[in-house]
N, C-alpha and C positions, 0 to 999 in steps of 0.2 A: 600095415602102412605107417610110415613114420610120420610123427607130427610135424607141423609146419613151423619153420623157424621165424624169428622176429622180422628178418628182412623180407621174407615172403608175405607176411601179414601187411607190412607196410606198403609193399608193392600192390598187392591186391586192393587195399583201401584207396591208394591213388588212382587205381584204375577204375574203381567203382565211382570215385568222384568225378573222373572224367567223363565216364558214361552218363552220370547224372547231368553234368553240364551240357553234353552233346544233345541229350534228350530235351532239355530245355531250349536249346538253340534251335533244334528241329521244330519244337512247338512254336517258338517265335516266327520261324520261317513260314510255317503253315498259316499262322494268323496274318502275316504280311501278304502271303498269296491270296488268301480269302479276301482281304480288304482290296487288294488290287483287282481281283475278279469283280467284286462288287462296283468299284470305281469304273471299270471298264464297261460293266453293264449300264451304269448311269450315263456314261458317254454315249453309248450306242442308243439309249432310249431318248437322249436330248437331240442326238443327230436325227433320229427318225421322226420325231416330232417337229423339228425345224424343217425337214424335207416335206413333210406333209402339210405344214402351214404354208410353205412356198407354193406347193401344188394348188392348194385352195385359193391362194391369193392371185394366181395367174389369170387374167382376164381373157375372154374369148377374142380370137383374132379379128372377128367382124366388128367388135365393139371397140370403141375409142376408149382408152384407160382414163380414168378420172385424174384430175390434177391433185396428186398427193404425194407424199414422200415415199421413195422406194424403200424396201426393207433393208437394203444395203447402204442407204445414205447415213452419213455421219449423225444428222439430227435425229433420225429415227433410233439409231443405236443408243444415242446419248439419253433419249427419252425413255428407252427400255432398260437403261442401266447397263448396257454392253459397251464398255470402252476399253480401249487399249492404253495401259499406262505407259509413260515414258519417264524413266528416272531423271531427276534434275542434277544428280550427282551421285558420287559414291563415297562412302565413308573411308578414311584412313584412320585407323583406330590402333590402341595399344594392345588390343586383342586380336591376334591373328587367326586363331582357330576357335571352334565351338568350346572345346574342353577347357573349363575354368573361366569362361566368360560369365559375368554376373547375370543372374536372372532378372535383377531389378536394378535401376540406376543408382539407388541409395545405398547399395551394398558396399560399393567401392568408389568413394569419393575422389580419390586422386586420379582416377581414370580420365583419360583425354582422347580427343579425336579431332580430326579436321574434315571439313566438307568443302570441296570446291565446286561451284555451280558450273555445270557445262556450257560451253559456247554454242553447242548445238541447240540448246534451249532458248538462250537469249543471245542476241548479237553482242550485247554489253551486259555480262552477267552481274557486274558490280553495281549497275543501276537498279537491279532487282532487290538488292540489300540495302538501299538508302533508307534510313530511318529504323532499321532493325537494331542498330546499336543502342537505341534508347531503351531496350528491354534487357532485363537480367536473365530470363529463361525463355526457351522456345520449345514448341512441341515439334517432334520429328515423326513423321509418317513414313515407315520404310517397309521393306519386303523381307520376309524370312527365307532368304535365298539358300540357305543351307539345310532345309528340311530333309532333303534326301528323296522325298516322295511326295505326291500331291494327294495322298489318301488322308482321310480324317475320320473320326468317330464322335458319336454324341456324348460319350463319356470318356473322360481322361483321367489319369493318375498323376496329380501334381507331386513333384519330389517332396515338397514340405508336408503333404499329407502321408507320406511314407507308405503308398500303395492303395489308399482309400480312392474310391471313384466318385467323381462329381461331374456336372454337365460341363461341357467344353465352354459355354458362354458365361459360367461362373468363375472362370480361370483365364489366365493370360497365356495359355499354351499356345506355341507357334503352329501346331497342327490344327488348322481351322479351314472352313470352306474357302475362305479368301485369306491367304497367308499375309495378313497385313499386321504390322507391328506399330505401336504408338509408345513414345517415351519422351519424358520431360527432361531435357538437358539444360545445363547452365551454358549461358552464352558468355565466353571470356572476352573475345574480341573479334574484330572483323578487319581483314587486311585484303583490300581489293575484292576479288571474287571468292575469296577463301573465309569460312566460318571456323573459328576455334572454339571448341566445345569441351566441357568436362561434365562429370557425373553421368556417364554414359553406360550403356549396356549392349553396345552393337560391335560386331566384329568387323575386321577390315574387309572391305569390299561390298558392304551392305549397300543396296540400292536404295536411295532416298527418293520418295515420290513427292513430299511436300514438307514445307516449314511453315509454322504458324507462331505468332508471338503469344507467350503466356500472359494473360491478363487476369489477375486475381479476382477483380470485380465481376468478371464474367465467368471464370472457369472454377472459382472456389465457391461452394455452397455456404460457407461461413460469411462471406462478404457481398455475395451477389444480390441479396434481399435488400441491401441498404441503399441501392440506387434510386428506387422509386418510393422509399418511405420517407416520411416527414418527421422531424424531431418532435416528440410529444410535448404538449402544452400544459401548463398549470396556471392556476389562478392565484396561488398564495402569494407569490412574490409580487404580483400586481396589486394585491391588497395592501402589502406593506408599503409599497411605493405611494399608493393613494393616501395611506395614513400620514405621509410626511409631505403631502403636496403643498400645504400652506407655507411652510417655512423653507422648503426645499425646491422652489421653482427653478433656480438656476441649475440644480441637479437634474430636474426633470428635463429641462432643455438640452442639457448636455447628453442625455441618454436617448433622445428622440430618435436617432438614427440606429442606435444599437438595439433597441428594444424589439423592432421588427424582426431581427434575425436571431437574437441571442436570449432575450428574456424568456422566451417560451421554452427554452432548454434547461430551465433551472428547476430540478425536482424538489419536492417536499413531501414529507410523510404526515406532517400535521401543521397547525397554523402558528406554532411558535416561531419567533424571529430567529432564535439561534438555528434551528433546523432549516428554515427557509433560505439561508444564504449558503447552504451546503451545495457544492456543485458536484454533479457526477464525475468520477475520474475519466469517464469515456468522452468527455467533451472538453475541448480546450477553449478558454475564454481570454480575450485580451487583458493585458496588465491593467489597463485604466478601468476596465469593467470590474476587476477585483477590488480595486480602491473604491469604486463607487459603492459597491455592495458593503464594504467595511464601514463606509460612512453612513449608509442606511441603517445598518445594524447598530451602530453608536447612537444614532438619533432615536431609534425606536426604544432602546434600552434606557436612554437618559431623558426621554421626553415626558411630557405631562401625562400622568397615568389616567386622568379623567378623559383627556382627548383620545388616548388609546382605547380606553373602555367604551366610550361613546361610539367610536368607529367599530369597535368589535361587536357591538350590540346590532348594529345594522347588517353585520356580515354573518351573524350566527347561522341564519337560515341557509344563506349561500354556501357557507363553508361546510355546513353539515351535509349539504347535497353533494358538494363536490369532493368531499373527502374520500369516500369510497372509490370514486373514479380516480382521484390522484393517487391512492394507494395502489390501485390496480395498475395504474400506469407506471408507477415507480418499480413495481415487481418485474415488470417487463421492459424496463427502460433501456433499450438497446437500439442505438442509431444504427439501423441495418441489423434487424433482430436475428439472433442466433438462429441458424437452421440446422436441422438434424442431418447427420450423414452417418449411416451405418454401413459396416462391413461385416464379412463372415468372421466368426469367432476364431477360425484356424489361422487367420491372418496375423492376429496379434499373439495367439498362444498356439503355435503350430506343434504337432507331435514331435518334429524334429527340432531339438534345441540348438543354440549357438555353441560353437566349439572354441576351446582354448587353443591359441596358436602358438607354437614354439618354434624357435630356430636353433639349430645345432651351431657350435662355435665355427665349424667349417663353413656353413651356409652364411653366417654373419660376414666371415672375412671375404668370401667370394662376392657377396652383395655390395660390400664397401668398395670393391674394385671398380664398380661401374660409375661413370661420370656422365653429367649432362651434356647435351649436344653443344651448348653455347660455351663450354668450357674447352679450351684448346692450349696445347703447349708442347714443347718437344719431349718432355718427359711423360707426357700423357698420351702419346700417340698410339702406343700399343694397348693401352687399357680399353675395355669394352665401353660403349657409349649407349645411353638411352636416346631415343627418339622424342618420347613425350613426356616421361617423367623427369623431375627436375633435381632429384637428389636420391641417394640410397635410402634415406629416412622416409621419403615419400613412397619409394617402391616397397619398403617394408610395411608401411601403412596399407598400401594396396594389396599386398599379399595377405595381410591379416584379414582385410575385408572380405576378400574372395573366400578364403578357407574358413573363416568363422561361420559363413552361411551354409558350409558343407555343399559344395558344387557337385557332388557325385549324384549319379541317378540312383533310382530305388535299387535297380539290379546290381550296380556296383556296390551299394551300400549293404545289401543283404547277402550277396553271393561271392562278392570278391574283396572280402575284408582283408586278406592277405596280400593284395596286389598294391604295388606302388602306384601313385597317382602323378600324372604329368600335366602341365599346362604352361602356356606362354604368356608372359606378361612384358609388353613393349619388346625389347631386344633381349629378354632373358628367358631361359628354359628353366622352369621350377620342377624339382622333383620332391615329392613329399610323401608320407604315409599317414594313415588315420588310425588313432587308437580309440579307447572308449572315453568319449567327451573331449578329445583334443585331436589336433592336426600338428605334425612336426615337419618343418622344412629341412630336408636333408642335403640338398644341393641346389646352387644357383649358377648356371653356366651361360655364356653367351650363346644366343640363338644360331642354329646352324644356317649356313648361307642359303640352302634351298628353301628354308622356312621364312627367311628374312626377305626373300624376293617374291614372296607370295602376295 
């Protein structure tokens, strides 16, 4: 038997690789089928339980039914949590497909979208947006409409964990019992019934269920505790003012209105005059109050030492008692005390690191051909145009943001390392490939007509 040649060996290796990939695909199909069967069984169980409840709740024909809400009434459904959602609008985004869409809004800052409130929800949609322009950011509650299936699992494998499993509720996976998404978007402007957004991670056609303004005092744990807290008070500054009451009566009358609000917020670590007039940088005091404190400091340092000593003897016991309290207060002197907020360690230090993004000279030339929508001219009629992005530089920044976060799935990252990666950004089709620690953009072409019409 003659030995195999090099061509045959390469052909056999390719066939073995294809067989391995086919086996993995079959395994994935079996898992999807098993999850679909489990979901089907759950649906059947819920239907059977609902039918049995309806049968038990049916009253006898001879008896008059009590005056209560029927199971099918909207009020009863609302109380039970069974409601039918109605989208208030649909996103028009610079991301037209799932592939390459950022998983978090902070990944791609230049990303933009528009949301028009449907007239079927409000007769005058622009009335529902009155006052929203006063906020810089809004919460967007939307639906993951491109999941492909309604099945879900208790444990998922986030792409940033590179295959490790964690509970679905410790992640932001789109595959959840209720496929709801929440994102914080920047509100650029409002024109009529249309909202212009940026810093988004939603694809075109996403159904939006609700909009809520972002209020840091309520939504951020670092500032929400400051609403009900009072500024800490100390007695050292008051003692210094009392020390000068005989010769500074006019100064005391000038501060009568200010002491109630501001004097209690002057921290001090000991009873020295120099330290007592130091104001915490977290508090803003009026200019005239600063000048008053300087006058007090000058008076105390230049006044009669006997008078100061006599006053200090009467205050030794009080100051010694209040000093530990004052020191403890100063150590935690935060108007709106800092609150703790913890996150999982893999969020800040994921196993998958950021990638360096490169552009080939050809890709740079092709990207420079794109122009924004607002620019028009006879010589620019044939050039491709952006719909959302404002310049090729902004598009390059958006591409870097998307690719640096490695948008590939774990399967693509581990099994398809030699494949090209394609995604769409605004009206541009991006072709790139991934190497060890970097991603390189190979081609930037205008999007095809059938993709632009989606």
